[in-house]
C-alpha angles and dihedrals in degrees: 000000000000118000120221090241092059090056090051092050091048091052091046090052090052092048092052092045090051091049090050092051092046092051090046091053090046093052092046091048092050091051093046094050103033117014103039097047090049092051092048091049095048092045088060089054095252129125122256119215107201094191096058095021089232127151107211136177114236112247121211120223089234089060090056099042098037092231114123126217095248089056090055092049090048090050091050091048092049090049091051091049090050091052091049091049092049092048094052110056 
């Protein structure tokens, strides 16, 4: 003969088991949709945007403007030489 308390314990076991499975699925889903894509993106050297879930390649300003970094250094050096030449008559 089954006591009413045993039925309650059996149901409680099922509730906790269901809650465990639900949390397990939630954690796996979070990792599959958020964590793993971010790790793959960052391992390739790209940037991960969590708001838009976009993996993007960083773009340098010199790629957009067409000016390279050595040209900028050369321009700064020429400007410094011009200042030195103007200061010493």
